[in-house]
C-alpha positions, -999 to 999 in steps of 0.1 A, spaced: 674 458 580 657 488 590 655 503 553 636 469 544 614 471 572 603 509 561 601 497 524 577 468 532 555 488 556 553 513 528 543 484 506 515 472 526 501 507 532 497 507 495 481 473 489 458 485 521 450 519 506 442 502 472 423 474 488 401 501 504 395 515 471 384 484 455 360 478 482 343 511 482 345 509 444 319 480 448 297 492 472 292 519 454 283 500 421 266 475 442 245 506 457 240 520 422 229 484 409 204 479 438 187 517 435 184 509 396 167 473 403 142 492 428 135 520 403 130 491 377 106 473 404 87 504 408 81 508 374 71 476 365 50 477 396 32 507 378 31 495 346 16 461 359 -11 483 379 -19 506 349 -27 473 326 -42 454 348 -64 486 352 -69 489 316 -78 451 308 -107 460 338 -119 490 318 -115 468 287 -140 441 298 -162 463 315 -176 474 283 -187 440 276 -197 428 310 -226 457 311 -240 443 284 -251 413 305 -282 415 330 -269 389 355 -235 369 353 -247 345 383 -272 314 384 -287 296 410 -301 260 393 -312 254 431 -321 218 439 -330 199 410 -339 159 406 -316 136 388 -328 135 347 -345 171 351 -343 195 323 -321 225 337 -313 253 318 -311 291 321 -303 317 297 -284 348 301 -297 372 283 -272 397 263 -276 433 248 -261 453 227 -258 487 241 -234 496 211 -239 511 177 -215 486 164 -224 450 162 -209 423 185 -195 392 180 -195 362 205 -171 337 190 -174 309 217 -183 304 253 -162 276 275 -170 261 308 -144 250 335 -164 221 342 -185 191 327 -215 196 350 -225 225 326 -230 226 287 -228 264 275 -243 269 240 -247 309 222 -278 318 210 -275 342 181 -239 351 186 -238 383 161 -258 409 183 -269 438 161 -274 475 178 -298 473 208 -305 435 196 -303 407 220 -285 373 222 -282 345 248 -255 324 266 -276 292 273 -265 272 305 -277 230 306 -274 214 341 -260 181 333 -283 165 354 -283 129 339 -244 124 344 -237 141 379 -249 137 414 -243 167 444 -236 199 446 -216 215 416 -205 243 400 -191 263 368 -178 291 354 -189 302 317 -161 323 297 -179 342 270 -155 352 246 -163 385 223 -144 384 189 -139 419 165 -145 446 167 -134 441 201 -120 418 219 -130 405 252 -140 380 279 -173 379 304 -169 349 329 -205 340 344 -207 317 375 -237 288 379 -240 262 406 -264 239 420 -278 202 437 -286 175 417 -304 149 436 -296 112 433 -324 100 452 -355 118 430 -357 110 392 -376 126 367 -391 109 333 -389 122 311 -367 156 323 -393 182 317 -429 191 304 -425 194 270 -461 203 246 -439 210 217 -465 226 190 -501 231 196 -529 244 180 -545 275 198 -576 265 216 -571 232 221 -566 208 250 -535 189 256 -516 169 285 -486 154 291 -476 127 319 -442 131 337 -432 97 358 -412 108 392 -394 81 411 -377 80 445 -352 60 463 -348 65 499 -375 52 524 -412 45 522 -426 76 543 -411 99 515 -440 119 496 -452 147 471 -469 171 495 -479 195 471 -473 211 434 -475 247 433 -477 269 395 -493 305 394 -505 300 360 -537 296 357 -538 281 320 -524 246 333 -538 219 356 -521 195 377 -532 160 387 -510 135 409 -511 97 410 -491 76 434 -484 45 414 -461 27 441 -448 24 469 -424 0 492 -389 -12 499 -379 24 500 -391 32 467 -420 60 459 -434 64 421 -460 89 412 -475 99 375 -478 137 371 -503 149 344 -499 186 332 -527 197 310 -524 226 292 -560 245 287 -576 255 259 -572 292 269 -537 296 263 -524 324 246 -510 319 218 -467 320 218 -442 303 237 -448 285 269 -418 289 293 -431 280 327 -420 259 354 -440 238 383 -429 233 418 -430 202 431 -433 202 476 -421 172 492 -419 164 529 -379 162 532 -364 166 561 -340 192 548 -352 227 542 -331 230 508 -348 196 494 -384 203 497 -392 220 465 -380 207 435 -385 226 398 -402 207 371 -398 228 336 -427 235 311 -420 240 278 -438 244 244 -451 264 218 -491 275 212 -497 282 177 -522 307 165 -552 305 145 -542 335 127 -504 342 121 -482 365 100 -451 361 82 -427 379 87 -435 389 121 -411 415 120 -402 439 92 -374 461 90 -372 486 63 -338 497 72 -325 535 64 -347 558 46 -352 587 29 -370 619 38 -402 619 16 -393 581 -4 -420 560 7 -413 521 10 -437 494 5 -432 458 17 -456 426 21 -464 403 46 -485 371 45 -514 364 70 -523 328 75 -549 313 93 -562 278 101 -592 283 84 -609 306 55 -610 341 67 -614 376 61 -592 407 70 -616 434 87 -592 460 95 -555 467 96 -544 497 124 -512 508 137 -526 546 150 -496 562 132 -505 583 99 -473 574 84 -482 540 73 -512 529 48 -525 496 40 -536 475 8 -551 443 14 -568 415 -9 -600 416 6 -623 403 -22 -630 368 -5 -628 343 26 -595 326 19 -568 309 44 -540 330 28 -538 369 24 -516 394 15 -511 429 30 -494 458 17 -474 478 43 -463 512 29 -444 540 52 -443 576 40 -413 592 57 -414 627 72 -395 653 63 -369 650 95 -344 624 109 -366 596 129 -363 561 147 -397 547 140 -413 514 154 -446 506 153 -471 476 156 -497 470 133 -526 450 143 -549 429 115 -580 419 125 -603 394 112 -636 380 112 -629 350 132 -640 364 162 -627 379 194 -588 378 198 -584 364 162 -557 389 153 -525 389 143 -497 417 149 -465 428 126 -436 451 138 -425 480 116 -393 499 123 -370 518 103 -347 548 108 -352 583 86 -318 597 79 -315 632 66 -310 638 25 -276 638 13 -287 674 1 -291 688 40 -269 660 57 -281 677 96 -316 681 81 -318 715 91 -332 728 58 -359 704 59 -368 716 100 -365 750 84 -392 746 59 -415 727 81 -409 757 107 -418 782 76 -451 757 67 -460 759 102 -457 799 107 -472 808 76 -502 784 82 -505 799 113 -506 834 98 -533 826 73 -561 816 102 
């Protein structure tokens, strides 16, 4: 019996040792697995942080192309044309492509102007506040997508307050295309629904080329009506008209007292030139190139002078008689070395003061194939200057 009891104790001891070894082995295994998991998690965090930083860096080059990334439309009337253009400037050598733009809210409709932007040229993201179908405070995030050669996204944010009690009809003063030197006027109807004491107390604009006249046409039962007449004076310079009036009211809340009304149009000059920009591209030194432009007038005219202030340009005109259309030949004589040229050319006519046209000529003179760096041409020029100085 004693022998049997000793044998049992021996068996129990072996089982206890075995269990201890299994437990310790499991703990060590679990400890190792926890250590591996911690290492993996740490590496994942490092990789995610690096990826986030790389993504932010990748977006950074695209964000630098925008002059602004946010705009407040302010308080506007229902039905008012409310538009803002985000300017995008290509700061890089490669041509950039805006493939699309989306909005997070139906209160704002975005579009792209000039989505293919060459080096140092501009494009625009046009944000139009949908004031006809919305009222109250609205905000939207516009996501601009860039495609090849480099992909990126840039987010722009807009917000504003659309009044439901003030309505403009039409939503802006649009003159369209008008001839230079002529008076034009448009009428916008302003309607208010609220209380009889509401009124427009002032209309402000710093542009002396506009005249504004306000006439109250109705008041009663909580409704007020005005006719707002805006005149474009004869002395407005040619070009695009982009401005706004500020309508000042007697609203009790300060943020509602100033309501913008956009003004748009184009004053067509009496003398115009096509094309307005002559891009001659890359030229070899010493190889002249000629481009014709068409000068058009409302009435027959003669060209008195063509000038630019640079001796590398020469001009030829068909100036025998007075007529509505003239051709001007512009010849660029590139210098001996690489250069980037941008020159305005002024065309003066006999129609009187200010009856001129301007064409912008640009070109890039590159080094010749036989002298890629341009060193030989510069050395020749230096030798010529030294020899000329020595002969004096």
